[in-house]
C-alpha positions as a printed NumPy array, in Angstrom:
array([[-113.337,   90.345, -125.972],
       [-110.148,   91.244, -126.432],
       [-108.278,   89.606, -129.259],
       [-104.326,   89.395, -130.035],
       [-104.824,   89.962, -133.736],
       [-102.651,   87.567, -136.372],
       [-100.673,   85.03 , -134.296],
       [ -98.533,   84.555, -137.76 ],
       [ -97.92 ,   87.921, -138.383],
       [ -95.385,   90.325, -136.894],
       [ -93.624,   89.3  , -133.999],
       [ -93.225,   92.49 , -132.075],
       [ -96.908,   93.483, -132.635],
       [ -97.789,   90.119, -131.081],
       [ -95.657,   90.855, -128.061],
       [ -96.905,   94.146, -127.564],
       [-100.524,   92.869, -127.894],
       [ -99.561,   90.355, -125.474],
       [ -98.322,   92.732, -122.784],
       [-100.784,   95.488, -123.545],
       [-103.57 ,   93.074, -122.196],
       [-102.741,   93.452, -118.05 ],
       [-102.409,   90.038, -116.63 ],
       [-101.181,   90.876, -112.978],
       [-101.397,   87.344, -111.394],
       [-104.407,   86.482, -110.174],
       [-106.038,   88.575, -113.217],
       [-105.155,   86.58 , -115.764],
       [-108.488,   85.543, -117.181],
       [-109.389,   87.973, -120.162],
       [-105.929,   86.971, -121.609],
       [-105.965,   83.512, -121.055],
       [-109.721,   84.459, -122.942],
       [-107.98 ,   85.834, -125.71 ],
       [-105.575,   83.145, -126.127],
       [-108.074,   80.538, -126.41 ],
       [-110.004,   81.95 , -128.964],
       [-106.816,   82.696, -130.964],
       [-105.694,   79.265, -130.422],
       [-109.246,   77.44 , -131.433],
       [-108.559,   79.1  , -135.242],
       [-106.234,   76.576, -136.049],
       [-107.369,   72.93 , -136.86 ],
       [-104.042,   71.127, -135.861],
       [-104.556,   71.91 , -132.376],
       [-106.706,   70.326, -129.521],
       [-107.344,   73.314, -127.254],
       [-107.838,   72.456, -123.379],
       [-108.472,   74.56 , -120.67 ],
       [-108.414,   74.505, -117.097],
       [-109.028,   77.917, -115.217],
       [-106.609,   80.519, -116.384],
       [-104.139,   77.5  , -118.149],
       [-104.526,   76.571, -121.703],
       [-102.822,   73.883, -123.261],
       [-102.871,   73.432, -126.797],
       [-101.449,   70.391, -128.429],
       [-100.751,   68.189, -131.347],
       [-101.414,   64.53 , -132.159],
       [ -99.779,   63.44 , -135.294],
       [ -98.32 ,   59.943, -134.265],
       [ -94.719,   61.565, -133.845],
       [ -91.967,   59.326, -131.895],
       [ -91.953,   61.923, -129.149],
       [ -93.298,   64.72 , -127.527],
       [ -92.402,   67.804, -126.239],
       [ -93.952,   70.227, -123.971],
       [ -93.306,   74.343, -124.219],
       [ -94.483,   75.947, -121.669],
       [ -94.939,   79.884, -120.278],
       [ -96.812,   81.994, -118.186],
       [ -99.177,   84.401, -118.998],
       [ -99.185,   86.497, -115.411],
       [ -96.782,   89.493, -114.598],
       [ -96.075,   91.423, -111.396],
       [ -97.97 ,   94.355, -110.61 ],
       [ -97.795,   97.216, -113.128],
       [ -95.644,  100.599, -112.373],
       [ -96.087,  102.817, -114.838],
       [ -94.902,  100.726, -117.593],
       [ -97.698,  100.239, -120.1  ],
       [ -98.724,  100.444, -122.544],
       [ -95.512,   99.02 , -124.262],
       [ -93.132,  101.074, -126.71 ],
       [ -90.652,  100.174, -129.26 ],
       [ -87.375,  102.428, -128.626],
       [ -84.613,  102.09 , -131.282],
       [ -84.555,  100.847, -134.403],
       [ -83.091,   98.08 , -136.644],
       [ -80.601,   95.432, -134.533],
       [ -81.214,   97.985, -131.28 ],
       [ -84.164,   98.191, -131.415],
       [ -85.865,   96.756, -128.026],
       [ -90.058,   96.664, -126.823],
       [ -90.596,   98.759, -123.178],
       [ -93.189,   97.731, -121.   ],
       [ -94.227,   95.093, -118.293],
       [ -94.376,   92.124, -119.03 ],
       [ -91.488,   92.185, -121.86 ],
       [ -88.73 ,   90.101, -120.478],
       [ -91.235,   88.229, -117.955],
       [ -92.512,   86.785, -120.135],
       [ -94.638,   87.773, -122.728],
       [ -92.053,   87.747, -125.441],
       [ -91.212,   83.849, -124.603],
       [ -95.326,   83.544, -125.156],
       [ -95.166,   85.234, -128.314],
       [ -93.021,   83.046, -129.766],
       [ -94.877,   80.094, -128.426],
       [ -98.063,   81.394, -130.064],
       [ -96.77 ,   82.18 , -133.337],
       [ -94.819,   78.912, -133.427],
       [ -97.64 ,   76.577, -132.397],
       [-100.067,   78.492, -134.983],
       [ -97.515,   77.889, -137.787],
       [ -96.324,   74.735, -137.243],
       [ -99.496,   72.288, -138.354],
       [ -96.79 ,   69.466, -139.248],
       [ -94.054,   69.283, -136.657],
       [ -91.24 ,   67.176, -136.387],
       [ -92.226,   66.172, -133.071],
       [ -95.625,   66.346, -131.645],
       [ -95.792,   69.346, -129.391],
       [ -97.746,   70.072, -125.967],
       [ -98.014,   74.107, -125.804],
       [ -98.831,   75.551, -122.294],
       [-100.133,   78.606, -121.016],
       [-100.842,   78.995, -117.697],
       [-101.386,   81.469, -114.604],
       [-100.444,   82.557, -111.495],
       [ -96.636,   81.991, -111.56 ],
       [ -96.068,   85.251, -109.926],
       [ -97.249,   84.16 , -106.519],
       [ -96.842,   81.676, -104.041],
       [ -95.891,   78.343, -105.357],
       [ -99.536,   76.261, -104.06 ],
       [-101.475,   78.619, -106.608],
       [ -99.473,   77.562, -109.573],
       [-101.295,   77.196, -112.566],
       [ -98.767,   74.879, -113.906],
       [ -99.212,   72.438, -110.584],
       [-102.972,   72.76 , -110.808],
       [-102.867,   71.257, -114.33 ],
       [-100.327,   68.817, -112.79 ],
       [-102.139,   68.015, -110.112],
       [-106.218,   67.911, -112.322],
       [-105.247,   66.625, -115.847],
       [-101.29 ,   64.935, -115.455],
       [-101.723,   63.578, -119.255],
       [-101.731,   66.63 , -120.253],
       [ -98.505,   67.469, -119.558],
       [ -96.744,   63.767, -120.564],
       [ -93.687,   64.313, -122.398],
       [ -90.327,   63.16 , -123.398],
       [ -88.573,   66.749, -122.861],
       [ -89.638,   70.009, -121.94 ],
       [ -88.517,   73.792, -122.793],
       [ -89.843,   76.384, -120.539],
       [ -89.436,   79.828, -122.537],
       [ -88.588,   82.164, -119.342],
       [ -86.111,   84.935, -120.27 ],
       [ -82.363,   83.734, -120.533],
       [ -80.724,   86.132, -123.061],
       [ -81.463,   83.979, -125.72 ],
       [ -79.303,   81.089, -124.456],
       [ -80.321,   77.791, -123.073],
       [ -79.94 ,   77.556, -118.877],
       [ -80.277,   73.865, -117.59 ],
       [ -81.871,   72.926, -114.994],
       [ -82.398,   75.594, -111.757],
       [ -81.012,   75.869, -108.086],
       [ -82.859,   74.595, -105.342],
       [ -84.495,   77.018, -102.79 ],
       [ -85.452,   77.094,  -98.991],
       [ -86.312,   79.585,  -96.895],
       [ -85.944,   79.145,  -92.558],
       [ -86.141,   81.707,  -89.81 ],
       [ -83.359,   81.618,  -87.37 ],
       [ -84.724,   82.749,  -83.924],
       [ -82.301,   83.983,  -80.917],
       [ -84.132,   84.455,  -77.577],
       [ -83.374,   87.15 ,  -75.347],
       [ -85.056,   88.693,  -72.332],
       [ -86.836,   91.785,  -72.053],
       [ -86.121,   94.633,  -69.698],
       [ -86.695,   98.623,  -69.696],
       [ -83.924,  100.052,  -71.801],
       [ -83.232,  102.071,  -69.07 ],
       [ -81.73 ,   99.2  ,  -66.775],
       [ -80.999,   97.535,  -69.936],
       [ -78.449,   95.097,  -67.959],
       [ -81.336,   93.649,  -66.157],
       [ -82.43 ,   92.381,  -69.37 ],
       [ -80.714,   90.072,  -72.786],
       [ -80.631,   91.852,  -75.921],
       [ -81.987,   89.439,  -78.558],
       [ -80.872,   91.607,  -81.535],
       [ -77.307,   91.834,  -80.251],
       [ -77.122,   88.044,  -79.543],
       [ -78.35 ,   87.831,  -83.265],
       [ -74.506,   89.241,  -84.2  ],
       [ -73.271,   85.462,  -84.169],
       [ -75.839,   84.601,  -86.821],
       [ -75.055,   87.355,  -89.162],
       [ -71.774,   86.915,  -88.887],
       [ -71.899,   83.44 ,  -90.488],
       [ -74.055,   84.646,  -93.049],
       [ -71.257,   87.422,  -93.862],
       [ -68.383,   84.975,  -93.867],
       [ -70.188,   82.294,  -95.766],
       [ -68.45 ,   81.355,  -99.181],
       [ -70.868,   79.912, -101.485],
       [ -70.329,   76.795, -102.73 ],
       [ -69.919,   76.157, -106.672],
       [ -71.381,   72.842, -107.461],
       [ -71.037,   71.231, -110.849],
       [ -73.958,   68.712, -112.275],
       [ -74.128,   67.018, -115.284],
       [ -71.523,   68.981, -116.719],
       [ -73.067,   72.657, -115.616],
       [ -71.532,   74.87 , -112.546],
       [ -74.085,   76.111, -110.251],
       [ -73.598,   78.751, -107.808],
       [ -74.715,   78.531, -104.342],
       [ -76.073,   81.385, -101.941],
       [ -77.08 ,   81.634,  -97.932],
       [ -78.389,   85.398,  -97.407],
       [ -80.33 ,   87.091,  -94.679],
       [ -83.673,   88.111,  -96.55 ],
       [ -85.387,   89.968,  -93.341],
       [ -85.083,   90.572,  -89.892],
       [ -87.202,   91.481,  -87.077],
       [ -87.025,   92.109,  -83.41 ],
       [ -88.268,   94.328,  -80.859],
       [ -91.839,   95.77 ,  -79.823],
       [ -91.156,   99.515,  -78.66 ],
       [ -88.693,  101.893,  -77.969],
       [ -87.785,  101.792,  -74.733],
       [ -87.83 ,   97.721,  -74.094],
       [ -84.505,   95.547,  -74.631],
       [ -85.987,   93.353,  -77.077],
       [ -86.711,   89.685,  -76.263],
       [ -86.458,   87.624,  -79.465],
       [ -84.691,   88.267,  -82.825],
       [ -86.273,   86.64 ,  -86.046],
       [ -83.537,   85.969,  -89.004],
       [ -85.169,   85.286,  -92.2  ],
       [ -82.652,   83.482,  -94.646],
       [ -83.159,   82.094,  -97.979],
       [ -80.747,   78.963,  -99.137],
       [ -80.548,   78.719, -103.182],
       [ -78.98 ,   75.347, -103.175],
       [ -77.493,   73.102, -106.123],
       [ -79.376,   70.881, -107.899],
       [ -77.513,   67.751, -106.824],
       [ -78.97 ,   68.502, -103.196],
       [ -82.553,   67.435, -102.424],
       [ -84.699,   69.044,  -99.836],
       [ -83.642,   66.947,  -96.998],
       [ -80.111,   67.511,  -97.546],
       [ -80.492,   71.63 ,  -97.877],
       [ -82.506,   71.679,  -94.688],
       [ -79.716,   69.62 ,  -93.08 ],
       [ -76.993,   72.466,  -94.403],
       [ -78.997,   74.854,  -93.141],
       [ -79.341,   73.497,  -89.448],
       [ -75.49 ,   72.309,  -89.329],
       [ -74.657,   76.028,  -89.892],
       [ -76.994,   77.361,  -87.256],
       [ -76.272,   74.991,  -85.065],
       [ -77.3  ,   75.748,  -81.467],
       [ -79.705,   78.668,  -82.698],
       [ -83.737,   77.551,  -82.962],
       [ -84.402,   77.177,  -86.83 ],
       [ -87.879,   76.745,  -88.438],
       [ -88.125,   75.855,  -92.229],
       [ -90.75 ,   78.031,  -93.708],
       [ -91.167,   76.875,  -97.429],
       [ -88.553,   74.843, -100.023],
       [ -88.617,   74.052, -103.438],
       [ -85.94 ,   71.332, -104.982],
       [ -84.329,   72.334, -107.791],
       [ -83.751,   69.993, -111.191],
       [ -80.898,   68.732, -112.959],
       [ -80.253,   70.055, -116.133],
       [ -81.277,   66.984, -118.235],
       [ -78.403,   67.74 , -121.148],
       [ -77.647,   64.587, -121.443],
       [ -80.709,   63.418, -123.427],
       [ -80.987,   62.997, -127.249],
       [ -83.991,   65.14 , -127.452],
       [ -81.737,   68.006, -125.28 ],
       [ -78.739,   67.813, -126.824],
       [ -80.755,   67.747, -130.43 ],
       [ -82.509,   71.206, -129.022],
       [ -78.578,   72.308, -128.011],
       [ -77.635,   71.967, -131.535],
       [ -80.259,   73.888, -133.06 ],
       [ -79.693,   76.808, -130.545],
       [ -75.694,   77.126, -131.179],
       [ -76.766,   77.127, -135.168],
       [ -78.737,   80.274, -134.028],
       [ -77.099,   82.219, -131.681],
       [ -73.784,   80.274, -131.168],
       [ -74.259,   79.494, -127.614],
       [ -74.308,   76.769, -125.311],
       [ -75.658,   75.902, -122.607],
       [ -75.464,   77.499, -118.845],
       [ -76.865,   76.762, -115.459],
       [ -79.842,   78.305, -114.386],
       [ -79.031,   79.969, -110.575],
       [ -82.736,   81.114, -109.699],
       [ -85.455,   78.645, -109.315],
       [ -88.295,   78.022, -112.272],
       [ -90.844,   75.629, -113.087],
       [ -88.144,   73.57 , -114.673],
       [ -88.23 ,   71.583, -111.472],
       [ -92.164,   70.984, -111.673],
       [ -91.281,   69.155, -114.978],
       [ -88.388,   67.331, -113.219],
       [ -90.446,   65.819, -110.451],
       [ -92.947,   64.686, -113.299],
       [ -89.657,   62.85 , -114.613],
       [ -89.332,   65.293, -117.906],
       [ -86.345,   66.741, -118.665],
       [ -86.333,   70.378, -119.194],
       [ -84.017,   73.558, -119.741],
       [ -84.913,   77.494, -119.878],
       [ -84.924,   79.133, -122.816],
       [ -86.327,   82.499, -123.749],
       [ -85.514,   86.248, -125.   ],
       [ -84.911,   89.041, -122.442],
       [ -82.236,   89.771, -120.051],
       [ -83.68 ,   87.779, -116.602],
       [ -82.001,   90.737, -114.652],
       [ -84.569,   93.209, -116.044],
       [ -87.418,   90.739, -114.876],
       [ -89.725,   93.108, -112.744],
       [ -87.559,   96.204, -113.336],
       [ -89.208,   99.211, -113.707],
       [ -87.706,   99.908, -116.696],
       [ -88.55 ,   96.229, -118.173],
       [ -87.696,   95.536, -121.665],
       [ -86.611,   93.135, -124.564],
       [ -84.55 ,   93.248, -127.587],
       [ -86.69 ,   92.282, -130.343],
       [ -83.563,   90.507, -132.226],
       [ -83.326,   87.825, -129.223],
       [ -87.199,   87.323, -129.761],
       [ -86.438,   86.725, -133.715],
       [ -83.575,   84.604, -132.678],
       [ -85.261,   82.29 , -130.074],
       [ -88.458,   81.737, -132.728],
       [ -85.811,   80.906, -135.318],
       [ -84.101,   78.429, -133.033],
       [ -87.507,   76.448, -131.736],
       [ -88.729,   76.558, -135.25 ],
       [ -85.497,   74.876, -136.936],
       [ -85.609,   72.246, -133.672],
       [ -89.591,   71.591, -134.261],
       [ -89.047,   71.956, -138.34 ]])
């Protein structure tokens, strides 16, 4: 079995070991085995496993418990492994698949899980599978269903990439299809039909003219979005299409629930057939919680940065649904997640490690 080496040694070496052991969604077992084996060496941790998800926790009787989570899987490799370090000193970066999303964050988790045998708060460390695929397959969701007691906590931190700053809560997301019907005809006699693709022009015009709302939620301002993300129509090069379908993605502020988001989409496309495909509610920032405020202070001391909103959907929403306030915090620029030139500054890995260690000590 492949091993990760020392969890309390060099963070760069640990990050590279995690990345260089491929774990594309659905093929996480080898990495999960290595994580489980490494964590079982530490007597202060109770280590539990469900499929390819690992939970390691302290039980010191502290006044509160925090959950710190990260996913082990990545999107497919694009010729960007093994990792390499580029640059020196403050400019050093680790290049390769998973460095940003999100094995640098997992390295920080593992290093702290091993080193902190007497944290100021009891800690539940979560390492889960299947984050980069459909929500129904999520390892975190599976653990929540199978073992809800494993995720009990007062506050949660998800080590998703945030460029080293706190991003509170997250937007919700909803996908819907807007269907436009026409009448088929031979394209040589197009006037005998009704071109459904042409009739989609009002739908596209509404999307092009849409002005994203900026919504303040608990002191953070979330920017919404309504965009066409797909369009299909037509079955042959000589037939007037009798159907056109525009797929729309609505990113909505966490002050709305899924029902309100669906109503907003249906109102925008009133008069058209709208079918909701899927959706996930967002999460409020939860920054008014005392533990969250202490975490914000610890990060500000280490990085000089205050919290910002999370525009994309993340698993903080799963914690929010469990009644646990949660924030995103991890090394790496989220704009580089899934990119072929994915890379993470070494300085951010150390800064995130320092901030979490100060807060938990």
